[in-house]
C-alpha positions, -999 to +999 in steps of 0.1 A: -105+036-207-076+059-194-044+040-188-035+038-151-003+056-143+015+044-111+025+069-085+062+070-073+069+087-040+105+100-039+116+106-003+148+125-010+162+158+004+182+168-026+160+190-048+182+184-079+179+146-076+142+149-071+138+171-102+159+149-124+144+116-112+109+131-115+116+142-151+129+108-162+102+088-144+074+110-158+088+104-193+087+066-185+050+068-178+049+073-140+034+100-118+057+114-091+054+130-057+082+143-036+091+146+001+123+161+014+119+150+050+103+121+069+077+146+083+067+156+048+066+119+037+041+113+065+019+141+053+020+128+017+011+093+028-020+106+046-034+119+013-019+097-014-013+060-019+019+055-038+025+024-059+063+025-054+086+044-030+121+056-034+136+061+001+169+078+008+187+067+040+202+100+053+174+126+057+174+159+076+150+146+103+160+110+106+173+078+090+153+061+062+162+027+075+147+035+109+116+048+091+110+015+073+089-003+099+066+027+102+065+030+064+055-006+059+026-001+083+014+030+064+015+014+030+020-018+010+041-002-018+075-019-026+105+002-015+137+010-033+161+025-008+193+043-018+223+059+000+257+074-007+269+053+022+286+023+007+281-001+037+269-037+035+252-033+069+229-006+053+219-031+026+212-058+052+193-035+075+172-022+047+162-056+033+155-070+068+132-040+075+111-047+044+129-030+016+127-046-018+157-032-037+188-012-030+208+012-053+240+030-042+246+067-049+257+080-073+237+061-098+227+064-134+192+076-139+186+050-166+194+023-140+171+039-115+142+040-140+149+003-150+147-007-113+114+011-109+100-005-141+109-040-129+094-032-094+062-020-111+060-051-133+064-074-103+038-054-084+013-057-113+019-095-114+012-097-076-020-076-079-032-098-108-027-129-087-047-113-059-075-103-084-076-138-098-079-153-064-107-130-053-126-134-086-125-172-080-143-167-047-173-148-060-196-147-090-195-117-113-173-087-114-188-066-086-197-070-050-221-043-037-234-035-003-254-002-001-232+027-012-201+005-012-191-013-044-161-034-051-149-038-087-132-072-083-113-072-116-100-037-113-092-041-076-110-008-068-135+001-041-160+029-045-182+045-019-210+067-032-192+065-065-159+078-052-127+057-055-116+050-019-080+047-030-074+013-013-041-005-015-043-041-028-040-055+008-068-031+020-090-042-009-084-079-001-092-073+036-125-055+027-134-082+002-129-109+028-149-090+054-178-082+030-180-119+019-184-128+056-209-100+063-224-102+098-198-128+110-167-122+131-136-129+111-105-135+133-072-117+126-057-151+119-083-158+092-077-123+077-040-126+077-039-160+061-065-149+035-048-116+025-011-123+031-012-160+024+009-168+054+003-184+088+001-156+114+021-155+146+009-139+178+016-104+164-017-092+148-006-055+146-004-056+108-040-066+104-050-040+130-031-012+112-046-021+079-081-022+093-076+013+108-065+026+075-094+009+058-119+025+081-104+059+075-105+056+037-141+045+038-150+072+062-166+046+085-180+060+117-211+058+139-231+080+115-226+058+084-246+026+076-213+007+069-194-006+099-163-026+106-164-034+142-137-049+164-151-080+181-140-096+214-111-119+208-095-096+182-117-103+153-136-080+129-171-079+115-185-061+085-221-049+085-242-027+062-276-014+074-283+000+039-291-029+016 
């Protein structure tokens, strides 16, 4: 089996920094993608699912810190943000917005790679805990409904044999919905099952992830698989093709 190589998205407007970081990260076993503006980052995120994100603060079309809330809605990847601005308020704002690590510029590339390796190790541990919890709730390695198959141990979803490219949170959402096929599952249930936390009145995170999930599975009125929104802000999974 081919070893999985994690994807690092570098949102950085300096081409030399992108080139050097990309070279060192590739040598360390990562795959890299680059974006020099927030607009380009949005385009990349539509087509790729990064495992880790490096986010610069000062970008040509906006501030990386202001982009953080949107970024966390778009993907679950841990974020390392960096800036040449040596201000504590940047660090506080970044962490409060959902960032995981901070590194000031200029930095040693060895230190950057070490940070990324630590982040990936922790991300793997988190994913393994999720897989263990999901496996405990079902018998066997796979869960199949028509053309949709979940590989529980690998944390991968396949539709017609194609990897849907789900994030760990999207995979856990789909697993929970499939195990409750035909029954409405409330946003509260989904949030507690997937994030392991009690939900407040804000259910936008679940809604955003469900929207992404539908898109990645190409769910529409012409497919036998459906994830419908129920009255009362719940969701129901159905599959007409058994």
